[in-house]
Each structure stands twice: as structure tokens, then as C-alpha cells.
N, C-alpha and C positions, 0 to 999 in steps of 0.2 A: 422614842420622839415617832408620832405618829405620821400614817403617809401625808396627811393631808400637810403635815409642816415639812415633812420633805417633798412637796410639790413646788417644784421650778417657776421662777418669776416671767411671767409671761409679758414683756415689754410691753406690745400695742395693748393688751386688755389689763395689766395693774395699773398703769402709770397713765393711760389717757381716759381711763372709761370710771376708775374709782378714786375717792377724793382719800388722800392720804393725810394718817394719822400720824403725828410724831410719836416717839416713844420716848416714857422718862423713865430714865434707871435711875434705882440707885447709886451713890458715887462708889459705894464696895460692891458695887455688881460686877462679877467675874465670869465672862460667859466661859465655854468648856471651849478646849484649843482646837476639838474637829468642828465646833460649830462657826469658830473665826477662818480658819481654812475654809470650810465650806462659801459663808458668806463672800469674803474675798473671791473665791473663784467663780461665782455666778455672779457677783458685781463685774468681774472683769469680763464673762462670757455675754451679761446686758450689755457692757459697753463696744463691745465690741459688733454684739449684732448692731446696733443702733447705727454706728460708725457704716457696716455694710449698707444698711437702708437708706443712711443719708448720701453715700458714696451712688448708690444707684437711682435716686431720686435728683442728683446733679445731674449723672448722666444721661437719662431719660430726657432731662433740661437741655442741655447740651443737643444732643441729637436733633430735638426739635427744632433747636435754631439754627442750626446744620441743614435740617431738610428745609427750613423756609427761608434761608439764604440759596440756597442752588437751586431752588423753585424759581423765585424773585430774577435770579439771573440768568438763568434758563429764557423765562417769557420777556425778557429786555432784551436779550440776544436774537431771538425769536423775531421778534419786532423789530430791531433795528435792520433784519436782512430782510422782509418784509417792505419796509421803507425804502431800503435803499437799492434793492433787487426785486420790485415787482412782477406780476407772474405775467408772462407776455404770449400771445397767441399771433403767430404768424409774422413776428420780427424778421426784417430782414436788413442787414446793413452788409456793408462791404466785408468785415471782417467776420462775418459770422460763416457756419458752414452751414448753407443753404441746400443743399441735395436732400435732404430728405423731406424739405420746405417743398422743394423746387417740382420733385415727384407727383405732389399732390396737385400742381396745377399743369401737368405733362398733357393732358389729355388738353388742355386748354388751347392748342398751338395755332391756331388762327384767330384765338381773341383779342380784340384791338383795344379794349377798355375796360379795365377790371376794377372795380373801388373796393380795396380792402384797407382795415383801418389798419394802420400801424403806428407803433410804439417808439419810433426810430428816432424822431425828434420832442424837444420839448416842446414845440410849438403848434399849441391846440387847433387856431386856426389850418394849418398845412401840415396834417400830419396822413396822409394817405400815402398809399403805393400802389403804383399801376402799372399792369403788363400793357406792353406795347408791341408792335411787329417794328420789325427794320426798317419796313416800307415806309410807315406814318410815321415815323420818331424822325425828326426835324434839324434836331441840336436842340431844341427849348426847353429848358427845365423850369417850373417855377421854384425860387429857392425853399429849401425844406423838403422836398419830395427826393422820394426813391423811386428809380423808373428799372421797371425787368423787362429788358429787351430782347424778343425773341430772334433770332437769327433766320432767315429764310422762311419763316412761318412754320420753324418746327422741324423743318423735313428731316435733318442730320440728330434728331433726337434718339434715337437708338442704335447711333454709331457712335462709338468710345472716343473720346480726345486723348491724342498723345502730346500735343504741344500747344499750348495758351498764352497768347503776347499780347497786350494792350500797353498803352504809351500816351500820356497826358503831358502836352508841353502849352506852352502860355504861348498867347498869340497880343498884340499889340504891346504896348507900354505897361500895365496895368500887370501883377500875376494874377493868373486865375488857376494855375492844376493843383494847387494846395486847396484849395475850394472844393474841388471834385473828387470824389472817391469812388475807382472802378475796379470791379471783381468779372471773375469770368468763371463761371461753375462748372463744374465736372456736367452736369445735367443741360448745357449747352444755353445756357442764359448769360446774359450782359447785365451787369449788377450795376445800376448809377445814383450816386447818391450827391449831393449835396449840401454843404453847411445853409444855414439857416440864414437868411435876411442878407445876403452879399449882392452884388450885384460883378459880378465877374466873367469874362468871357475865355477858352482854351479852346483847344486842338483835342482829337482823339483819334488814336488808330488802333483798329483790334484785326488781331491776325489769328485763327482758328484750325489747328491744323487736325484732320480727324485720320483715323485706324485706314480707313478705306482709300486714302491719298488723296480725298478731297480738301479742301483750302477753302476756309471764308473769311474775305478779307474786307472791311468797310472802314471809313472814318467819317468822322463830324466834325464840326465847328459849335461848339457847346457853347451856349449862353445860359446867362442864371440872376433873374431878380423878379420883383414880384409881378404877376401876371396881371393883361389888360385884355377888355373885352373890345375888340374893333369891328361895328358894325360896316356891312356894306351891300347897299350904300346905307344912309344914315338915315335918309328918309323914305318910307314906302307905303304903298295905299293898299288898302284890303277892302269888305265889303262884310256886311251884317248877316251874320250866320252862316260864316265860314270861318278855318281856322286855318291857322299856316305859320310855319317857321323862320323865321328872319336868318336871312346868311349873315353868319358874322366867326370869326377868329380869336382865339384865346393865344394873345403874344407874349412876348417878354422882351426886352428890351436893357442892353449894356449900359456901360456909363459911356458908351460912343452913339447910342442910340442904333446899334445895330438890333435889326430884329429877326426873331426867329418863332417858329408857330410852335404851341403848346396844345395842340386841338385833342390831346388826352383829357382835357378837363372838361370838354363838352359835354354835357347830358347829367353831370354828374351833379351832386349836391352841394358841392364847391362855389356855385354861382344863386345869388339870392335874386329873384327874378321879382318885380313890382311893376304897377301900372299906376299914373296919375289920376286915373278917371275910371272906375268898375265899369260905370255905367255904360262906357263906349267902348271900352275892352277889356277882357281880363287876359290875363298870363298866368299859364300853371307852372311847376317847380321845374320843368324843364324848356322851357322856354316858348311853349306852344301858344300861340296870340287867339283869340277868339274874339270876334267883332259883335257887338251885341247891338250897339244905335249909329247913327251918322254921327261924327265930329270928329273933333280933333283930341289924341290923349300921346303922352311920352310913357317907352317901356323903360325900366330901369336894369339893368343887369351888374350885379354889385359880386367884387368878387373879394371882398377884405381890402383894409387898408386904406380905404376911401377912393379906390377904384372900382369907378362905374361907369360903365358903356350905356349910351342915352342913345333910343331909337325914336324918331316922332314917327307917329303914324296917323294916315286918314282914313277913318272909317266912311265907308259911305252906302248907299243904298242900291242893289244891282238893280240894273235896266234890265227889263224883258227882251 
């Protein structure tokens, strides 16, 4: 038998690329024994090779499907995490460890008002956190707000704290303590937050003992509800060409009409100012009124939820 006849069968070439022609042999044709054995052996090897290739193809397909499933599952989990826990910046709640955050603002010991965006609550109108001196805090909180109270204008910020005590109790007939959340940080700050859209009042006692033996004690009657603008007086007179800021307070009332000031909102973008006649007087985003011509106008201070403070003004020519 020639070398060409002894050539093994290439499964991919012989069966995929060439046309197969059937071999017709006479009925009395008898192949040699060694040829029969060779044919059987090579057919077995060919079958084994084809089975192996089919197996590899199936494994590659299964691997591709598993990789695709894992990729889709990972993307879905990441999307769920981002949706459920969005990235936050300077978010403060009573349960958070605010020590690292408070170090960033410790240099602002005497800052009375600072408006920083907070995602602590889902109320889009009241989403702010404010830094307030304990001398300026009168116990009033607009519902949904979080306050950072600075004891003694930050004079003890560098002294370690050895004991912290705070107690919130109910006052009056309605429960209020469950709506106020109070914590004292290791960086000498009192964090007070309140549940959104509630009208409650309670009493807060705070005591901080420092390593040098000194003690800070304070207490406030807490009131929370939607804020209101109160002008005092409700009617004022101005002059053409002059600018002035009216005297007003931001207050909250509880269910018994008890009043507390929340003046930390003054001067912030929480108040939307407008005038009924811009030819008579204009008002900017901080509440500064400028007289343009003689006449009467009304200034509106809108703090949301339909709470609009109204100030009547008269603009006159200034006498020589």
C-alpha cells in the first residue's frame, strides 16, 4: 500500500471540504484483515476526535453563558446598591459617626449660620443642615431640619470629653420626644434632628463633662413645625433710591400655638422674596428692598407650604 493510501483521515478537511463519493464494491469483494482493522481503528479515532471537539464547543458555549449571567447579575446588584444607598456628602444624622465630618468645620467655631445641603431626609424643600451657636438657638426647629449646635462658641473643642448626657422628655399632652433625635459628638457638638412634617414639642437637657473638670449644661424647650415669617412692624416706609432690610423673624408654632424663633433660616435661600410692583420697589434673594419710585407695594416672603409673610411698604420721595 502506498504512502498516499496510508494517510490518516483529517476530520475537518476530509469531511467538511470535500464531496464524499460512495464506494461500490462487488458482492464477493473481501478486504484484507489488516485493512479491516485499520479502518475500524481510524474510524474509532475519528469518532473520538469529533466527540472531543463537540465537547470543547459545548464547554465554550456554557462558559460564555455563565460569564454573561455573572456580568448581568453583578450589574444588577451594583445598580440596586447605588439606588438604595446613594453617594452622600456631608450627611449627618443622629446615628452617624460625625467626628470626622465635624473636624472639617471645627475652625468655624463662631459661625452662626451655614447652609449646607444634606440628604438626611427625603423632603426636597427642607433638606438643609445648619450650624448654630447655642447662644442663638432658641429651641425652634423647622420640621425636617438638622442642627449642629456649638456649645460655648467652641471654646472647649480642644478639650477631651469624658462624659456625655442628654435627655429628651415630653411636655404637654402630646408626645414629642419620639420625633427629636439628639446626639453629642466627641468633637463637642450637639446634633439635633427632627422627623419631617410633625408639629410637636419636647424638652431637652444636655450635660457635657470635659477632661479638665469643667462642665457644660444647657436645656431648651424644643418646638418643631413648618416655619413662618413674622414682620415687625407689618407696614414700613422707605424712600426712592434707598435700600433697606425689613425687620422680621422666622418662627415655628406647635399644636398649642407656642412660639419659638428659628432665625437660622434668615438670609438663606429657603426664603423666596417677591414684590407686587417692581416699578415701585424691588427685593433681592436676601430680602433687601430698594425703592424705585413713589407709591405702594407689597413684599412677599414665601418659605414653602403656603406660608407667605406679607409686608406692606410705602415708597416716597425723600425731602430735601
